[in-house]
N, C-alpha and C positions, 0 to 999 in steps of 0.2 A: 504493500500500500504506500510506503514511503517513496519507492521508486516511481510508481504510477502517478502519485500526486505531484512529484517533481516534474515529470514529463508533461503533465497537463498544464501546470502553471507556466513553465517555460515555453510551451507551444502556444498557449493563448496570448502570451506577451510578445510573440515573435515580431510583429510589426512595430513594436515600440523600441526595439533595440537592434534589429537586423542591420540597419544602416549605420550603426555606431560601432558595436563590437559583439562578437559571438560570446565573449566571456560573460556578458551580462546574463545571457540565457543559462550558462553553466552555473553561475552563482544563484540565480533564481531556482534552478533545479535543486541545488544543494540545500538552500534555505527551506524550501517547501518540504523536501524529504526529511530535513532535520526536525521541523515542526511536527510532522506526522509521527516520526519515530519517538519524539519527546512525549506526545500524547499517549502512545501505547506502552511506553516503558517507565513513565514517571512514578508508577507504583512499585517498581523493582529497583530503582536507583535514583538517588538525588541528581536531578538533571542539570547540574551546573555545566558540564561540557557542552550540552546543547545551547545553553545561553551564551557561552563563549563563542561558538560558531556563528550564532545569529548576530552577535555584536560585531564580529569581524566582517561579516557579509554586509551588514547595514552601513558601517562606517567607511569601509574600504571601497565598496562597489556600488551598492544601491543608491546611497546618497549622492555619489558622484554622477551616476546615471541620471537621477532626477534633477540634478543641477543643470543638466543640458537643456531641460525643458523649462526649468524655473531658475534662471541664473540670478546671482546676487547683483545688487546695484553697485557693489564694490568689486571692481574687476580683479582685485587681489584674490578673492575667494573663488574664482572661476578657473577651471582647468583649461577650457577653450579648445584650441586646435589640437593640443596634445592629448586629448581624452582617450582615443583608441590606444595610443602607446602606453599611457598610464594604466588603462584597464587590462592590458595584456600582462602587466606585472601584478596588479592587484588581484586579477582573476586567478592567476597561478598561486598567489599567496593564500587566498581564501580556500582554494581547493586543497592545497597541501596541509593547511591548518585543520580542515575537516578530516582529511585522511589521517593525520597524526592522532587526533582525538579518537577517531574510529578504531585505530590500531590499539589504543589503550583499552578499548572495550572488548577486544578480541578474546573470546573464550571465557569471559566472566560468567559465572553462574551464581545467582543470588541464593544464599541459604537463609531461610526465615527461621530464626532461632529466638525464642523468648528468653530474655535474661532472667536472672533470679528475681524474686519479689523485691520491689523497690523499698529501700529502707528509708526511715525518717532522716537518718544521717546524710544520705545522698541528697535528698531534697533540701535539707538544711544547707549543705555546702553549695548547691546550685543557687539557692536563694541568696546566700552570702555573696557569690559572684555577681548576681543580678543587682543587688543594692550597691555593691562597690562600683559597678559600672555606671549606675545612675548618678552616684555621688561624683565619680570622676568626670563624667560628662559635664555636670554643673560647674565643677571647679575649673575645668579646662576652659570654660566659656568666659569666666570672670577673672581668671588669674593666669599668669604666664610663668613658667619655670625654666625658660631658656632651653638648654640642650635636653632637658627631661620632658619637654612637651610631647615628644613622640611616644615615650613610655606611658605618659598619662592618657594619650589617645588610645593606645592598646588596652589600657585598663578600662577606659570608657566602653570599649566594645565587649567587656565582660557581661554587659546587660543582655546582649544577644546570646552569649554563651549560656547564661543562666536560664533565660526564657526558653530557648530552643532545646536546651538539655532537659528541662522539666517536661516539655512536650514529648520528646523522644523517650523519656523514661516513664511516660504515662502517669505523670504526677498531676494531681488536681490543681486548678488555678492557672494553667499555662496560657489560657486564652487572654485573660485580662493583662497578664504580664507582657505578652507579645503586643497587644493593642497599646499598652502604655509606652512600650519601647518605641513603636513606630510613630505614635503621636508625639513623643518627645523629639524624635528625629525630624519629623515634619516641622515642629515648632522652631527648632534651631535652623533648619534648612531655609525656612521662609525668612528668618531673621538675618541670615548671612547671604541669602541669594545663591547658595550653592546646593545643588540637588544630586550630585553624583552619588554620595553616600546613601541617600534615601532610595535612589533607584536601584543600586546594587543590593542593598540589604532587603529591599522589598522583593526583588527577584529571588534572593536566597531564602527568605521566609516562605515565599510561594513554593519553591522547589521542595523544601523540607516538609511543608504542610501537606502537599499532595502525595509525597512519599509516605508520610505517616498515616494519613487518613484514607488514602486510596479511593478518591471519589470516582464517579463514573466518567468515562472518557469524554462524553459529550460536554460535561461540566468543565473539564480541563480545557477542552478546545474553546469553549465559550470564554473562559477566563483569559486564555492567550489572546483571543480576538479583542477583548476589552483592553488588554495591555498594549496591543498595537494601536488601538484607537486613542489611548491615553497619551502617547508620545507627543503628537502635535499639541494636544491640550495642555500638557505640562510645559511645553516651550512657550506657549502663549501666556500662561499664568506667570511663568518665571520672568518673561520679558516685561509684563506689566508691573511686576513687583520691583524689578531693577529700575525701571523708568521712574517709579514713585520714589525710590531711594535717591536717584540721581537729581531729581527736581527738588529734593528737600521736603517732600510731603510726608516722609516717614521719619518718625522720631524714635529715640532709644527708649529703653525701659521695658519691663516685663509686660505691661498692658499693651504697649505698642507692638510687641512681638505677637501677642494674641490677636491683635487687630490685623497685623500683616497675614497671619495664618488664615484668618476668616476671609480677608480679601482674596488671598491666593486660592482658597477653596471655592469661592464664588466664580473667579475667573476660570478655574479648572473645570468646574461644572458646565459653564457656558461653552468652553472649548470642547468638552465631550459631546455636547449637543451638536456642535458644528462638525465634529468628526463623524458622528452617526449620520448626519444629513448630507455630508460632503459639501458643506457651505463655506469652504475656505477660499479666500481670494488669492491671487497669484503672489502678491507681496508677502502675505503671511506664510504661504508655503515656501517661498524663497528663504525667508528668515529661519523657518524651522529646519529646512534642509542644510543650511550653512552650519547650524549648530551640531549636526551629526556628521558632516562631511569631513573626513580625515584625508580625503583624496587630494585636496589642493595643497596640503602640507607635504605629502609624499611626492607630489609632482614638483614642488619647489626643490625638494632634495634631489630629485632626478635631474633637474636643470642645473643645480649647483655642483653636484658631484658627478664625475671628476673634472668638469670643465674649469671650475674656479677653485675647488677645494679637492685635494686628493683623497682617495679612499682611506678610511680610518684603519682598515686592516685589523679589526678587533680591538682597537684602543679603547673605544667606549665600553666594550664588554669587560675589559680588565679594570677600567675605572669603576664599573658597576660592582664588580666583585670586591674591590677594595673598600668602596663605600658601604657595602653590606656587612663586611666582616669587622671593620674598625669603627668603634663608637666615636662620636664627634668630640668627646672629651680627650681622646687620644689623638685623633686626626682632625683638628679644627678646620683645616683648609680643604677637606674633602668636598666633593661636588655637592651643590645644593639641590634640593628637590625643586621641581617646577620646569626644568628643561631649558632655561634661558641660555645656558652655554651652548648646548648642542643645537638649539634652534638658530642662534646667530651664526654659528660656524657652518652648519650643513644645510640650512634652509635660507641663509642670507638675510634673515629678518631679526631685528632687535625687538624684544618684548618690552612694552612700556609699563612702568609702575609695577603693580603686583599681579599683572597678567600671567597666568600659568598655562602654558601650552608645551607640548612635547611632540617628538617625531613619531611616536608609536613604534611598536616593535618592527613593523614592516618598513617604515622609513629609516629606522636606525640600522636594520640589517642591510638595507641598500647602501647607506652611507659607509658601512664597513666593508661590504663584499661585492657590491655591484648587483647586476640583474639576477643572474643565476645563483650567485653566491647568497644574495639576499633571500631568494626563494628557499634555498636549502637551509639557511639559517632560521627562517620562520618555521620550517617543518620541525627542526630539532628543538626549537624553543617550545612549540606546542606539544611535541612528543615528550619532553621532559616534564612539563606540567601534567600531561596525561599519565605518565608513570607515577607521579606523586599521587594523583587521584586514584589510580589503581591500587596503590599501597593502602590508602585510606579505605577504599572499598573492601579490601580483604580484611582489614582490622574491624570494619563495621559489622562483619559477619559474627564477630565475637560479642559485640554489644552496639546497639544503634546510637549510643551516646557519642560514638566517634564522629557521626555526621555533624554534630554541633561544632566540632573543631575544624571541619573542612572549610566552611566559609570564613570562620574567624582567621584562619591562616591564609587561605588562598583566594579570597574573594577578589583581591586586587589583580590577580592573574587573569581574570575574565576580561579586563578592559583592553581595548585596542589602541587607545590614544596615549597611554602612559609610556614613559621611557623604561628601558630594561633596568636601569639603576634604581628607579623608584619601586618597581615590582620586586626585584631581588632584595632590596633593603627591607621591604615590608615582610616578605616571606621569611627571611632569616630572623628578624626581630620577633615576629609573631610566633615562630616556632620555639624560640627561646622562652618566651613568656608562657606558651602552652606547656612546655616542659616543666616550668616552675609550678604551674597549676597542678600538673600531674603528680609531682613529687611532694607537694605541700597540702594536698587535699586527699586524705586517705580513702574516703568513701568513693570519690571519683576515680582514684587509682584502682581501687578494687573492682569497680564496675567495668573499667576499661581493660582489665587484665584477668584477674582471678575468676570472677564470675563467668566471663566469656569463655575462658578455657574449660571451666567445669562443664558448661553447656555444650561446648564443642566435643568433648569426650563422650557425651551421651548420644551423638549421632551414629547411625548405623554405618558399618564399614563399607558396604556395597550400596550404591544409590543408582536408581534409574532416573533418567532426566526426562521431564515432560513439563509442559507449560503450566504455570501457576494460574488457577482459574478464579480464586476468590477475589471479590471486588470490595466488599465492605467488612467491617468488623476486624477484630484482632486476628493475626495469623495463627495457624495451628502451632502446637509445640514443636513439630518438625515437619517439613514438607520438602520433597526433592527440589533441587534448585532449578530455576528457569534460566534459559540462555538470554543474555542481555545483548550481546553483539556478535 
């Protein structure tokens, strides 16, 4: 069904891309197949790899394609005559990224194993993490601790670790904890005008919720459709919020943040009505597409390297490893987050003020290794992330609580616009903090290790493989694994 759906979507869209590049059709096929595969397997695995593929396809290819029909008023953000040449690279990148994630799924068979009865101590430790995260988020908003701000940010995400962990452990009260966490995220997002974290964590919560509750496939498909409709509505609401802040109509303070959140919700609701009715004008669509289009940045890199700047030949990757392994207290001159250095050098543009942009892994791989080397680099980048996901998948067979740590550590790896230094730095630091949680919370450590191994030993030695049929309710004590990929 995934292959058939991809063929139908790419075939029906033929007249919209045949005169531009065949790679658009290839990516449309991959994205449609990924969505259908996601609908059918979201109850067997937390579908974060699917989200990573959809983000790459949207930002690298589909937004660039739509910008051909709805160009920006600023020519800097338009690819122009070089669009087919750019799409040949971006199409290859999206294809190999999809292939790399698919290879990480190869041969996985999900074992549904109920953990030991949930202890009050485990729930107490998860609640402690939850409230530490809430407090850290509030503190980080009002106070600055210099080099320790990043540690405080990781501690603030404990709120998701505690709320999702309670849900996965089937503890009572997980619904209001997740709603409180997302409401707090939305409140601060509307106050700061930055919605990346809200979008990513909303996607992670969705993926884990449908994995845990296993709703009907038609409901999952409907929620995904609402998610796609929400993207332009979110951009409209964010644009209105930032315009209000720039004109001075927005004031500080807690009540003002609540007012901003209410205004944002109203604009978001009106945007959803426009998306449902297709009532977007060309100017609004152009602004929405620019926000998601990473193609113009990569095209700038392709124009700059190697004609004006030689290939980096892995220099940015070595810098990323150094920045990830050395704390700023030891290496105060290591590269700053935000991408301003790489953006100026390899895209030829200086970022003004606090603007944060980066080349994305596709642009950075091209800056290092060129056309084919960049494609190969993107494959290995996604493949390494897939191997890490596969490792977490196998650990989750011991206890589902492992799934709460997957987005905590690896959520930033789903993004297509961040630099490799930012991603690697987050992965390393979040892994260290997760290890600290593992060794300092005995009930969590027992759930992730001893209880899981005890249940694993109860499994029969010989297993026959067939498709898991149940849709609702808790899984049986043991059932033969279902093939994922």
